C-alpha positions as CSV (number, residue, x, y, z in Angstrom):
1,M,-0.1,0.0,0.1
2,N,2.7,2.4,0.9
3,L,4.6,1.7,-2.3
4,L,1.3,2.7,-4.3
5,I,1.2,6.1,-2.4
6,Y,5.0,6.6,-3.1
7,L,4.6,5.8,-6.7
8,A,1.6,8.3,-7.0
9,T,3.8,10.9,-5.3
10,F,6.6,10.3,-7.6
11,L,4.2,10.7,-10.5
12,I,2.8,13.9,-9.8
13,P,4.7,16.0,-12.3
14,F,4.1,13.3,-15.1
15,Y,0.5,13.8,-15.6
16,F,1.2,14.5,-19.4
17,F,1.6,10.8,-20.1
18,R,-2.1,10.2,-20.9
19,F,-4.3,7.6,-22.1
20,S,-8.2,6.8,-22.2
21,F,-10.7,4.2,-21.1
22,G,-13.2,4.7,-23.7
23,A,-14.5,8.1,-23.4
24,V,-12.7,8.8,-20.0
25,K,-9.3,10.5,-20.3
26,T,-6.8,9.9,-17.6
27,N,-3.2,9.9,-17.0
28,I,-0.5,7.7,-15.1
29,F,-0.8,9.8,-12.0
30,E,-4.5,9.5,-11.6
31,A,-4.3,5.6,-12.2
32,A,-1.8,5.4,-9.3
33,V,-3.7,7.4,-7.2
34,L,-7.1,5.3,-7.7
35,L,-5.0,2.2,-7.0
36,A,-3.5,3.7,-3.9
37,F,-7.0,5.0,-2.7
38,A,-8.4,1.6,-3.3
39,A,-5.7,0.1,-1.2
40,V,-6.1,2.4,1.8
41,L,-9.8,2.3,1.7
42,T,-9.8,-1.4,1.9
43,R,-7.5,-1.2,4.9
44,V,-9.5,1.5,6.7
45,I,-12.7,-0.6,6.3
46,R,-11.0,-3.8,7.2
47,N,-9.6,-2.6,10.4
48,R,-12.3,-0.1,11.1
49,A,-9.7,2.5,11.7
50,G,-10.3,6.2,12.5
51,I,-10.5,8.4,9.4
52,R,-8.3,11.5,8.9
53,F,-9.2,14.1,6.2
54,S,-12.9,14.1,7.0
55,S,-13.4,17.7,7.8
56,L,-16.8,19.3,6.8
57,R,-14.7,22.2,5.2
58,F,-12.9,19.6,3.1
59,V,-16.2,18.4,1.8
60,L,-17.6,22.0,1.4
61,F,-14.9,22.9,-1.0
62,L,-15.2,20.0,-3.2
63,T,-19.0,20.5,-3.1
64,T,-18.5,24.1,-4.5
65,A,-16.4,22.8,-7.2
66,L,-19.0,20.1,-8.1
67,V,-21.7,22.9,-8.1
68,S,-19.5,24.8,-10.5
69,V,-19.7,21.8,-13.0
70,A,-23.6,22.6,-13.3
71,V,-22.8,26.2,-13.6
72,A,-20.5,25.7,-16.6
73,S,-21.6,25.9,-20.1
74,D,-19.6,22.7,-21.1
75,H,-20.4,20.0,-18.6
76,Y,-18.2,17.5,-20.1
77,N,-15.1,19.8,-19.9
78,A,-16.0,20.8,-16.5
79,L,-16.3,17.2,-15.1
80,G,-12.7,16.7,-16.6
81,I,-11.5,19.6,-14.8
82,F,-13.5,18.5,-11.5
83,K,-11.9,15.0,-11.9
84,G,-8.2,16.0,-12.6
85,W,-8.0,19.3,-10.3
86,F,-10.3,18.4,-7.4
87,L,-11.4,14.9,-7.0
88,I,-8.1,13.0,-7.7
89,P,-5.8,15.4,-5.9
90,A,-8.3,15.1,-2.8
91,L,-8.3,11.3,-3.1
92,Y,-4.6,11.4,-3.2
93,A,-4.4,13.5,0.1
94,W,-6.9,11.4,1.7
95,S,-4.7,8.3,0.8
96,V,-1.7,9.9,2.3
97,A,-3.2,11.1,5.6
98,N,-4.8,7.8,6.2
99,G,-2.3,5.4,4.6
100,I,1.4,6.9,5.6
101,G,2.4,6.9,9.2
102,R,4.6,9.6,10.6
103,A,7.6,7.2,10.4
104,N,7.1,7.1,6.6
105,L,6.9,10.9,5.8
106,S,10.6,10.9,4.8
107,K,10.2,8.2,2.4
108,L,7.2,9.9,0.9
109,S,9.1,13.1,0.5
110,Y,12.1,11.2,-1.0
111,S,9.7,9.9,-3.9
112,L,8.8,13.7,-4.5
113,L,12.4,14.6,-4.4
114,L,13.1,12.2,-7.0
115,S,10.5,13.3,-9.4
116,T,11.4,17.0,-8.7
117,L,15.1,16.1,-9.5
118,L,14.1,14.7,-12.8
119,V,12.1,17.8,-13.7
120,S,15.2,20.0,-12.7
121,F,17.6,18.0,-14.8
122,W,15.3,18.2,-17.7
123,A,15.3,22.0,-17.3
124,I,19.1,22.2,-16.8
125,L,19.7,20.1,-20.0
126,Q,17.4,22.3,-22.0
127,R,19.8,25.1,-21.0
128,L,22.8,23.1,-22.2
129,G,21.0,22.3,-25.3
130,A,21.1,18.4,-24.7
131,V,17.2,18.5,-24.5
132,R,14.8,20.5,-26.7
133,L,11.1,19.7,-27.1
134,A,9.1,16.5,-26.1
135,A,7.0,15.0,-28.6
136,Y,3.6,16.6,-26.9
137,Q,5.4,19.9,-27.0
138,V,6.1,20.1,-30.7
139,G,3.7,22.5,-32.6
140,D,3.7,25.3,-30.0
141,S,5.6,28.2,-31.2
142,S,6.0,29.7,-27.7
143,F,8.5,27.1,-26.9
144,F,10.9,28.2,-29.5
145,Q,10.7,31.5,-28.1
146,Y,11.9,30.2,-24.7
147,L,14.6,28.2,-26.2
148,N,16.2,31.4,-27.9
149,P,19.7,31.5,-26.3
150,E,19.3,35.4,-25.9
151,H,16.2,35.0,-24.2
152,F,16.3,31.5,-22.7
153,R,13.7,30.5,-20.0
154,A,13.7,26.8,-19.1
155,F,10.2,25.1,-18.9
156,G,11.2,21.6,-18.6
157,P,8.2,19.1,-19.2
158,F,5.7,21.6,-18.8
159,E,3.7,24.1,-20.7
160,S,5.6,27.4,-19.7
161,P,8.5,28.6,-17.6
162,N,6.1,30.0,-15.0
163,Y,4.6,26.6,-14.6
164,L,8.1,25.0,-14.0
165,A,8.6,27.7,-11.2
166,M,5.0,27.0,-9.9
167,F,5.9,23.4,-9.5
168,L,9.5,23.5,-8.2
169,V,9.1,26.1,-5.5
170,P,6.3,24.2,-3.4
171,A,7.8,20.7,-4.5
172,L,11.1,21.8,-3.0
173,F,9.7,22.7,0.3
174,L,7.6,19.6,0.4
175,S,10.8,17.5,-0.1
176,L,12.5,18.9,3.3
177,P,11.3,16.0,5.5
178,V,13.8,13.8,3.5
179,F,16.4,15.1,5.9
180,G,14.7,12.6,8.3
181,L,16.4,9.8,6.5
182,A,19.9,11.3,7.3
183,R,21.7,9.6,10.1
184,N,24.5,12.2,10.6
185,N,25.7,15.7,9.4
186,R,27.5,14.2,6.4
187,E,24.4,12.7,5.0
188,R,22.5,15.9,5.7
189,L,25.1,17.9,3.6
190,T,24.8,15.3,0.8
191,L,21.0,15.7,0.7
192,A,21.4,19.5,0.7
193,C,23.8,19.2,-2.3
194,I,21.3,17.1,-4.0
195,M,18.7,19.7,-3.8
196,V,20.9,22.4,-5.5
197,P,19.8,21.5,-8.9
198,V,16.2,22.2,-8.1
199,L,17.3,25.7,-7.1
200,I,19.3,26.1,-10.4
201,A,16.2,25.0,-12.4
202,I,14.0,27.6,-10.5
203,F,16.5,30.3,-11.6
204,L,16.7,29.1,-15.1
205,A,12.9,29.4,-15.3
206,L,13.5,33.2,-14.9
207,S,10.1,33.6,-13.1
208,R,9.9,36.8,-11.2
209,A,7.0,35.6,-9.0
210,G,8.7,32.2,-8.6
211,L,11.8,33.7,-7.1
212,L,9.9,36.2,-5.0
213,A,7.8,33.2,-3.6
214,L,10.9,31.5,-2.8
215,A,12.8,34.3,-1.0
216,L,9.6,35.6,0.8
217,T,8.8,32.2,2.1
218,L,12.4,31.6,3.3
219,A,12.4,34.9,5.0
220,L,9.1,34.3,6.8
221,G,10.1,30.8,7.7
222,A,13.2,31.8,9.0
223,L,11.8,34.5,11.4
224,V,9.0,32.3,12.7
225,F,11.5,29.6,13.3
226,F,13.8,31.7,15.4
227,S,10.8,33.2,17.1
228,R,9.7,29.8,18.1
229,Q,13.3,29.0,19.3
230,K,13.5,32.0,21.7
231,A,11.4,30.3,24.1
232,L,13.7,27.2,24.2
233,V,16.9,29.2,24.8
234,A,15.3,31.5,27.2
235,N,17.3,30.2,30.3
236,L,20.5,29.7,28.4
237,P,23.6,31.9,28.8
238,G,23.9,34.5,26.0
239,Q,20.1,34.5,25.6
240,R,20.4,38.4,24.8
241,L,21.9,37.4,21.5
242,V,18.6,36.2,20.3
243,P,17.0,39.6,19.5
244,A,20.2,40.5,18.0
245,A,20.5,37.4,15.8
246,K,16.8,37.9,14.6
247,V,17.5,41.5,13.5
248,A,20.7,40.3,11.7
249,L,18.8,37.6,10.1
250,A,16.0,40.1,9.0
251,L,18.6,42.5,7.5
252,G,20.4,39.6,5.7
253,L,17.2,38.4,4.1
254,A,16.2,42.0,3.3
255,A,19.7,42.3,1.6
256,T,19.2,39.1,-0.3
257,L,15.9,40.2,-1.6
258,V,17.6,43.5,-3.0
259,W,20.4,41.4,-4.5
260,V,17.7,39.0,-6.2
261,G,16.1,41.8,-7.6
262,L,19.2,43.6,-9.1
263,N,21.0,40.6,-10.4
264,T,18.5,38.1,-11.3
265,P,15.5,38.0,-13.7
266,L,13.7,40.1,-11.1
267,G,15.7,42.9,-12.4
268,R,15.1,42.2,-16.0
269,P,12.9,44.8,-18.0
270,L,9.3,44.2,-18.4
271,S,8.2,42.5,-21.7
272,D,5.1,43.2,-23.6
273,I,3.7,39.9,-22.2
274,D,4.4,41.3,-18.5
275,R,2.5,44.3,-19.2
276,S,-0.4,42.5,-20.9
277,R,-1.3,40.9,-17.6
278,L,-2.8,44.3,-16.4
279,D,-5.3,44.0,-19.3
280,I,-6.1,40.3,-18.4
281,Y,-6.6,41.5,-14.8
282,N,-8.9,44.3,-16.1
283,Y,-11.1,41.9,-18.3
284,S,-11.1,39.3,-15.4
285,M,-12.4,41.9,-12.8
286,A,-15.1,42.9,-15.5
287,L,-16.1,39.4,-15.7
288,L,-16.1,39.1,-12.0
289,R,-18.5,42.0,-11.7
290,E,-20.9,40.3,-13.8
291,N,-20.5,36.9,-12.3
292,W,-19.5,37.4,-8.7
293,L,-21.9,35.0,-7.0
294,F,-21.6,31.7,-8.9
295,G,-18.7,32.5,-11.1
296,L,-18.3,31.2,-14.6
297,G,-18.1,27.5,-13.7
298,L,-15.2,25.3,-14.3
299,G,-13.4,25.8,-17.6
300,G,-15.5,28.8,-18.4
301,Y,-12.9,31.5,-18.3
302,E,-11.3,30.9,-21.8
303,G,-14.7,31.2,-23.5
304,A,-15.8,34.2,-21.4
305,I,-12.6,36.1,-21.9
306,A,-12.8,35.5,-25.7
307,A,-16.4,36.8,-25.8
308,A,-15.5,39.8,-23.7
309,T,-12.6,41.0,-25.9
310,E,-14.4,40.3,-29.2
311,N,-13.9,43.9,-30.2
312,D,-10.5,44.3,-28.8
313,I,-8.5,43.2,-32.0
314,G,-5.0,43.9,-30.3
315,F,-5.9,41.7,-27.3
316,R,-7.1,39.0,-29.4
317,R,-4.2,38.9,-31.8
318,Y,-1.3,39.3,-29.1
319,L,-2.7,38.3,-25.7
320,L,-5.6,35.9,-26.1
321,T,-3.3,33.0,-26.2
322,Y,-1.8,33.8,-22.9
323,A,-5.3,34.4,-21.3
324,L,-5.9,30.7,-20.5
325,H,-6.4,31.8,-16.8
326,P,-6.5,35.1,-14.9
327,H,-2.9,34.9,-13.8
328,N,-4.1,35.2,-10.1
329,L,-5.0,32.6,-7.8
330,Y,-7.7,34.3,-5.9
331,L,-9.4,35.6,-9.1
332,A,-9.2,32.2,-10.7
333,L,-10.9,30.6,-7.6
334,W,-13.8,33.3,-7.6
335,L,-14.3,33.1,-11.5
336,N,-14.4,29.1,-11.5
337,L,-16.0,28.5,-8.3
338,G,-18.0,31.5,-7.4
339,F,-17.8,33.6,-4.1
340,W,-18.8,30.5,-2.1
341,G,-16.0,28.6,-3.5
342,L,-13.6,31.2,-2.6
343,L,-15.0,31.3,0.9
344,A,-14.6,27.6,1.2
345,F,-11.1,27.7,0.1
346,F,-10.2,30.3,2.9
347,G,-12.1,28.2,5.3
348,L,-10.1,25.2,4.5
349,L,-6.8,26.9,4.5
350,G,-7.9,28.4,8.1
351,R,-8.5,25.0,9.4
352,F,-5.3,23.4,8.3
353,F,-3.2,26.3,9.5
354,R,-4.8,26.1,12.9
355,R,-4.0,22.4,13.0
356,A,-0.5,23.1,11.9
357,R,0.3,24.9,15.2
358,R,0.1,21.5,17.0
359,Q,3.0,19.2,17.3
360,W,5.6,21.1,15.2
361,G,7.8,19.1,13.2
362,T,9.7,18.9,9.8
363,A,6.8,17.7,7.8
364,K,4.5,20.5,9.3
365,W,7.1,23.0,8.6
366,A,7.5,21.8,5.1
367,A,3.8,21.8,4.4
368,V,3.3,25.4,5.9
369,L,6.3,26.7,3.7
370,A,4.8,25.2,0.7
371,L,1.4,26.6,1.4
372,V,2.8,30.0,2.1
373,A,4.8,29.9,-1.3
374,I,1.6,28.7,-3.3
375,L,-0.2,31.6,-1.8
376,I,2.5,34.3,-2.3
377,H,3.0,33.1,-5.9
378,G,-0.7,33.1,-6.3
379,F,-0.9,37.0,-6.4
380,F,0.8,36.7,-9.7
381,D,-0.2,33.6,-11.2
382,T,-2.7,30.7,-11.0
383,T,-0.9,28.2,-8.8
384,Y,-3.7,25.7,-8.3
385,F,-5.5,25.0,-11.5
386,K,-3.3,22.4,-13.1
387,N,-2.9,18.6,-12.2
388,D,0.6,18.8,-10.5
389,L,-0.2,22.1,-8.7
390,A,-3.4,20.9,-7.3
391,A,-1.8,17.6,-6.2
392,L,1.1,19.8,-4.5
393,F,-1.6,21.8,-2.6
394,W,-3.5,18.8,-1.4
395,L,-0.2,17.0,-0.3
396,A,0.6,19.9,1.8
397,L,-2.8,19.7,3.4
398,A,-2.2,16.0,3.9
399,L,1.2,16.4,5.7
400,I,-0.4,18.9,8.0
401,E,-3.2,16.6,8.9
402,V,-1.2,13.3,9.0
403,N,-0.1,13.6,12.7
404,N,-3.5,14.9,14.1
405,E,-6.3,13.0,15.5
406,P,-9.5,12.5,13.3
407,S,-11.9,15.4,13.6
408,A,-15.1,16.2,11.9
409,G,-14.6,19.9,12.4
């Protein structure tokens, strides 16, 4: 059973290996999740074990997504989105929460780290010219733009460099429990070195939002960590050094952010596509004003913005192909799930962040940092509505839940 969950975790970024059962389209990640879910459910029923991940807020969020299928104009497409971006990731998280014990969280993270490294090496080899386009990427002219040596941006196996950053940043944080496998400092140093290619790939994506999410999450995480450690050293000699250390850390992190802004892609000039996001935001807000209560339904955004920009020739010619989503997580949630869906999303987050305060450990630190990175990056891009991104979000929730007692609240 654990092996099936590890396999599903490893396959998170490889959802693009697709196949069909009749009219039902699926992929290797979904197939692995269903096998793992069946195994865990069988064990829970046989052993009459308590069920984790049974929160009412969890059910309400999925219910708002299901209601959005009814709201959508294309019900078949909406059902596919519900399956791939809500139901399957939720079943995966449920399987992790009920099938993986605390002692196996490091092995679970090791599975994710392996696939994250494969994605990272894919991106690095693109930069070296050893890897070009996969078969399913041929035919999209934007990939040739990214591979231009003068304006290179790594995208790995995904649809764009931004998607690469949206995957790698939270996946890096969710891989941190792997350090629990280390028996000494030498092995910890080895694991840290193994993670370096992931950082390199993040920089090669040249995603401002990705780098900002990484830097701010590290800064916030470090400050919270040192704040929690203050109580542990209160009775030790030299305790007055703790506030000074926190100030020094804050200044160091601020200096790092300034350096990142001046010496990395964050400091590069804005492109026309960067500026076009303002137009996408404006049209998205207009759609939101007209559909604020129930939204557009799952998958309804592309058709709605195409209709809204019918008379805007410039937008349709140059920007419509980039307007597949609102480029903002919170706008995307509101437009896809409606106002109640957005409320359910924040309610779900609130519950899990409160539960994260109990029994702090590496796994929960990793999950909280991943969620923070997703939420920060979400101000500038849509960090949920994609198979792998949704799976990472739900995995973070599962890691927070796994060490808590079952609750229906």
